[in-house]
ROTILUM-526992 format. One record per atom (N, C-alpha, C, O, CB): y, z, x. Coordinates in steps of 0.02 Angstrom, whole numbers, padded with zeros to 5 digits, always signed. Each point is the difference from the previous one (the first is absolute). Glycine has a CB too. Layout:
N
YZX
...
***
This chain:
66
+00186-00857-00152
+00002-00051+00050
-00011+00029+00069
+00010+00060+00011
+00066-00126-00084
-00096+00025+00119
-00011+00021+00069
+00045-00041+00045
+00005-00061-00006
-00125+00093-00019
+00154+00004+00072
+00045-00033+00047
-00020+00019+00071
-00030+00053+00011
+00124-00054-00096
-00077-00041+00133
-00015+00015+00069
+00060-00020+00044
+00030-00052-00009
-00153+00035-00012
+00138+00061+00069
+00051-00016+00050
-00025+00025+00068
-00059+00018+00007
+00153-00010-00093
-00051-00008+00135
-00021+00019+00068
-00022+00073+00005
-00036+00018+00046
+00114-00103-00002
-00058+00127-00092
-00018+00070+00001
-00065+00014-00037
-00027+00055+00004
+00147-00027+00003
-00147-00077-00043
-00062+00009-00037
+00004-00025-00071
+00045-00037-00019
-00068+00135+00090
-00026-00076-00110
-00005-00023-00070
+00022+00056-00046
-00008+00059+00015
-00085-00138+00015
+00120+00060-00089
+00016+00048-00051
-00013-00030-00068
+00000-00061-00008
+00086+00114+00082
-00097-00010-00122
-00015-00023-00068
+00049+00031-00049
+00018+00059+00006
-00140-00072+00023
+00144-00026-00078
+00040+00024-00055
-00045+00003-00060
-00032-00049-00018
+00140+00001+00065
-00111+00106-00079
-00045+00012-00056
+00040+00021-00061
+00053+00032+00007
-00146+00000+00071
+00069-00049-00137
+00031+00022-00063
-00053+00029-00044
-00054-00030-00008
+00143-00058+00017
-00076+00146-00038
-00050+00031-00044
+00008-00024-00072
+00045-00041-00015
-00049+00141+00090
-00037-00075-00120
+00000-00023-00070
+00065+00017-00035
+00016-00030-00052
-00139+00045+00050
+00161+00033+00028
+00063+00020-00031
+00060-00036+00030
+00056+00011-00022
-00107+00100-00002
+00039-00153+00074
+00053-00039+00031
+00030+00031+00062
+00045-00029+00030
-00021-00014-00141
-00047+00103+00130
+00025+00032+00061
-00023-00039+00061
-00057-00025+00002
+00057+00139-00059
+00043-00119+00108
-00015-00039+00060
-00013+00047+00058
+00034+00050+00009
+00038-00145-00051
-00122+00077+00082
-00019+00039+00059
-00007-00047+00060
-00013-00060-00008
-00047+00145-00064
+00070-00057+00132
-00008-00039+00062
-00052+00035+00043
+00003+00060+00011
+00117-00101-00016
-00168+00002+00029
-00050+00025+00048
+00016-00031+00067
-00003-00061+00009
-00086+00074-00099
+00107+00030+00138
+00020-00024+00066
-00023+00051+00052
+00012+00060-00008
+00089-00123-00040
-00133+00040+00100
-00024+00043+00054
-00043+00057-00026
+00003+00056+00024
+00099-00085+00042
-00143+00014-00117
-00047+00049-00026
+00030+00049-00050
-00037+00042-00028
-00021-00053+00133
+00123+00007-00118
+00033+00046-00045
+00023-00035-00064
+00026-00056+00002
+00011+00124+00095
-00049-00035-00153
+00023-00025-00065
+00064+00036-00019
+00001+00062-00002
-00120-00089-00033
+00172-00011+00021
+00064+00029-00021
+00020-00029-00067
-00018-00056-00018
+00052+00072+00138
+00005+00024-00158
+00025-00024-00065
+00064-00040+00010
+00021-00013+00056
-00073+00113-00114
+00082-00120+00002
+00060-00042+00003
+00059+00034+00034
+00045-00033+00025
-00084-00022-00129
+00039+00122+00106
+00054+00038+00032
-00018+00017+00072
+00034+00040+00032
-00002+00007-00143
-00085-00079+00137
-00024+00009+00069
-00028+00069+00014
-00004+00022+00057
+00088-00106-00022
-00104+00120-00089
-00031+00065+00008
-00076-00010+00007
-00029-00039-00038
+00121+00097-00029
-00123-00025+00115
-00073-00007+00007
-00037+00025-00062
+00019+00050-00029
-00007-00037+00153
-00065-00048-00142
-00043+00022-00055
-00050+00048+00031
-00041-00021+00041
+00056-00088-00110
-00014+00173+00049
-00043+00049+00032
-00075-00014-00013
-00020-00017-00055
+00112+00100+00044
-00131-00075+00064
-00072-00005-00006
-00028-00070-00003
-00060-00008-00012
+00067+00114-00044
+00034-00157+00067
-00024-00069-00004
+00017-00036+00065
+00057+00002+00023
-00044-00003-00149
-00063-00033+00155
+00011-00043+00058
-00033-00066-00015
-00035-00007-00050
+00040+00106+00130
+00004-00148-00036
-00030-00064-00013
+00005-00048+00057
+00029+00014+00053
-00002+00003-00169
-00058-00075+00105
-00002-00052+00051
+00000-00068-00035
-00026-00007-00055
-00036+00083+00136
+00093-00126-00048
+00000-00068-00026
-00051-00040+00042
+00006-00003+00061
+00117+00010-00099
-00172-00037+00003
-00051-00041+00034
-00003-00067-00035
-00022-00005-00057
-00045+00107+00091
+00090-00154+00000
-00001-00066-00031
+00042-00001-00063
+00059+00017+00002
-00172-00038+00045
+00082+00001-00103
+00035-00001-00064
-00020+00060-00043
+00000-00003-00061
+00005-00122+00066
-00023+00179+00029
-00023+00060-00034
+00038+00061+00026
+00015+00006+00060
-00129-00058-00076
+00128+00099-00030
+00030+00063+00018
-00050+00054-00017
-00028+00001-00055
+00147-00043+00034
-00131+00087+00068
-00047+00055-00011
+00040+00065+00003
+00030+00016+00051
-00128-00081-00001
+00097+00102-00106
+00035+00064-00003
-00052+00056+00000
-00053-00006-00031
+00150-00045-00032
-00081+00105+00099
-00046+00057+00005
+00039+00064-00017
+00057+00009+00021
-00127-00067+00066
+00037+00102-00126
+00031+00063-00018
-00029+00056+00044
-00050-00010+00035
+00068-00030-00153
+00014+00098+00115
-00023+00057+00041
-00071+00020-00016
-00037+00022+00044
+00154+00017-00039
-00138-00048-00068
-00068+00019-00019
-00050-00056+00010
-00053-00002-00031
+00102+00080-00052
-00031-00126+00127
-00044-00054+00023
-00015-00053-00052
-00048-00038+00009
-00001+00121+00067
+00088-00087-00129
-00009-00055-00049
+00032-00062+00030
+00054+00002+00030
-00054+00079-00130
-00034-00138+00091
+00024-00063+00028
+00013-00049-00058
-00042-00008-00044
-00023+00027+00152
+00122-00051-00106
+00019-00050-00050
+00016-00065+00036
+00042-00001+00045
+00003+00090-00125
-00079-00143+00062
+00012-00065+00030
+00038-00044-00049
-00020-00007-00058
-00085+00017+00129
+00159-00039-00047
+00042-00045-00041
+00000-00068+00033
+00012-00006+00060
+00061+00102-00101
-00087-00147+00002
+00000-00069+00025
+00063-00036-00022
+00021+00006-00058
-00147-00008+00057
+00156-00035+00047
+00059-00040-00017
-00020-00055-00048
-00046-00039+00013
+00097+00065+00099
-00015-00030-00168
-00014-00052-00048
+00037-00064+00018
+00055+00002+00027
-00072+00084-00116
-00015-00142+00075
+00033-00064+00011
+00050-00010-00057
-00006+00031-00052
-00096-00081+00111
+00152+00007-00048
+00049-00015-00052
-00035-00028-00062
-00046-00041+00005
+00135+00020+00082
-00065+00045-00145
-00030-00025-00063
+00042-00054-00030
-00018-00026-00053
-00032+00137+00033
***
């Protein structure tokens, strides 16, 4: 999901194993608020773009409710 407040936008992400991550201010953190090394990102509209140190780009689109 994507949320927005006066400080900016942030995204809550869940991987295939159920682990939860937060993308806020360009930083990806795990459920224990530890930074995920080598990964940064940005929230654009209903899309999250994650980038790794080796320049790989992953685009995630927010799904509508099913």
